[in-house]
Structures are given as structure tokens and as C-alpha cells.
C-alpha positions in Angstrom: 0.0 -0.4 -0.1 1.5 3.4 -1.1 0.3 6.7 0.5 1.2 9.7 -1.0 0.8 12.9 1.4 1.0 16.2 -0.5 0.9 20.3 0.1 -2.3 21.7 -0.3 -0.9 23.7 -2.7 0.0 20.7 -4.4 -3.6 19.0 -5.1 -3.7 19.9 -8.4 -0.8 19.2 -10.0 -1.4 15.0 -8.0 -4.9 15.3 -10.0 -3.8 15.9 -12.9 -0.8 13.2 -12.7 -4.1 10.8 -11.5 -5.8 11.8 -14.3 -2.8 10.7 -16.8 -2.1 7.5 -15.4 -5.8 6.3 -14.7 -6.9 5.4 -17.8 -3.7 2.8 -18.4 -4.8 0.9 -15.7 -8.3 1.1 -16.8 -6.8 -0.2 -20.0 -5.3 -2.8 -18.5 -8.1 -4.4 -16.5 -10.0 -4.1 -19.7 -7.7 -5.9 -22.0 -7.0 -9.0 -18.8 -11.4 -9.0 -18.2 -11.5 -9.6 -22.1 -8.6 -12.3 -21.9 -11.6 -14.1 -20.3 -13.3 -14.7 -22.7 -10.2 -17.0 -24.4 -10.9 -19.2 -21.7 -13.6 -20.7 -22.8 -12.4 -21.6 -26.6 -9.4 -23.5 -26.9 -8.1 -21.5 -30.2 -6.5 -18.7 -30.5 -7.3 -15.6 -31.7 -5.3 -12.9 -34.1 -4.4 -10.1 -31.9 -6.1 -7.3 -34.4 -9.1 -9.0 -33.5 -8.2 -9.2 -29.8 -7.7 -5.6 -29.6 -10.7 -4.5 -31.8 -12.8 -6.9 -28.6 -11.2 -5.3 -25.7 -12.1 -1.8 -27.5 -15.4 -3.0 -27.7 -15.9 -3.7 -24.2 -14.5 -0.8 -23.5 -16.1 1.2 -25.1 -19.5 -0.5 -23.8 -17.6 0.4 -20.1 -17.2 3.9 -21.3 -21.3 4.2 -21.9 -22.3 2.2 -19.3 -20.0 4.3 -16.5 -18.2 1.8 -15.0 -14.9 3.4 -16.7 -14.6 7.3 -16.8 -11.5 6.8 -19.3 -12.6 6.4 -23.4 -8.8 6.3 -23.6 -8.6 2.9 -22.2 -9.9 1.8 -25.0 -6.9 3.0 -27.3 -5.0 0.9 -29.6 -2.0 1.4 -28.1 -2.9 1.5 -24.6 -4.4 -2.2 -25.2 -1.3 -3.5 -27.5 0.6 -2.5 -24.4 -1.1 -4.5 -21.8 -1.1 -7.8 -24.4 3.0 -7.4 -24.3 3.2 -6.6 -20.8 0.9 -10.2 -20.4 3.3 -11.8 -22.9 6.4 -10.9 -20.3 4.6 -12.1 -17.6 4.2 -15.3 -19.5 0.0 -15.3 -19.1 -0.2 -14.9 -22.9 1.5 -16.1 -25.9 1.9 -15.1 -29.6 3.4 -17.1 -32.4 4.5 -15.7 -36.1 0.7 -15.2 -36.6 0.1 -13.0 -34.4 -2.1 -15.3 -33.0 -2.6 -14.8 -29.0 -3.2 -18.1 -27.2 -3.2 -18.0 -23.2 -0.3 -19.5 -22.1 -0.7 -23.7 -20.5 -0.1 -22.1 -16.7 -3.3 -19.7 -17.0 -5.7 -22.6 -19.1 -4.7 -25.4 -16.0 -5.1 -22.5 -13.5 -8.1 -20.1 -14.5 -7.7 -18.3 -11.0 -4.7 -16.7 -12.1 -6.5 -14.7 -14.5 -8.7 -13.8 -12.2 -6.4 -12.5 -9.1 -4.3 -10.9 -11.6 -7.3 -9.5 -12.8 -8.6 -8.1 -9.3 -5.1 -7.2 -9.0 -5.3 -4.5 -11.5 -9.0 -3.7 -10.4 -7.4 -3.1 -7.0 -5.6 0.4 -8.7 -9.0 1.9 -10.7 -9.9 5.0 -9.7 -13.3 4.3 -7.9 -16.3 4.7 -10.0 -18.8 7.2 -9.2 -21.3 8.9 -11.3 -19.9 11.3 -13.6 
């Protein structure tokens, strides 16, 4: 747990920095949540199609006020999230850009759930905006 204390004169700068950071957190959360669809299928999906699926899901979340950040649906942010999940060994991508869940995630469904929950713990609390 990190606690940051700022002088009252710096509150505006801190809020501004959080507004830059929060769309990336939501982008990672949207991407991780969308990976659940790969658990239900035993086939991979092309990277482009997965990015479009995350964007669709993100837009639905935005319009249903689950996330206040439309920026979280940016292709670039979603691709960064996918690359990070590849580095962590959660997903695999072959030469033809087909993405599948790793054997570890396939054999332990709770792993994806735990990671998604951990990312969600960094999300800005949603409220009616």
C-alpha cells in the first residue's frame, strides 16, 4: 500500500498526474478482463481481433459508466497491456500474431482472476460522472 501526502498547494498537480495514470490502469483491466473470453475457447485469436474486442468491451464499459476513461480503449494502450501480459507469461503469440492463453493460465483459471483483481485494486473508484 502506497500513501502519498502532498501539500494543499500541490493537490491540483497530483490530481492531474492521476488523470494521466488512470486511463492506463483501466486499459490493462479491460484487456485482462477480455482475456476471460479466451478461457472459454480453446483456440487463439488474431491480435488485431483481440484488440478490437477489447476496444468494443471498453466502449461498452465507458457508455455504461463502468469506466470514466474513453482513452482506455486506445489501440496503443491495449497493445502495451498485451505485451506486458506476454512478458509475464500469461499469453503467447505465435509468428502469425495468434494470441492464446499460456498453459499455466489454462490449467489454473484462478490465475487470470487474481491478476484481474489485482489490477482492479488500482482502478479509480467509479462514481456517477
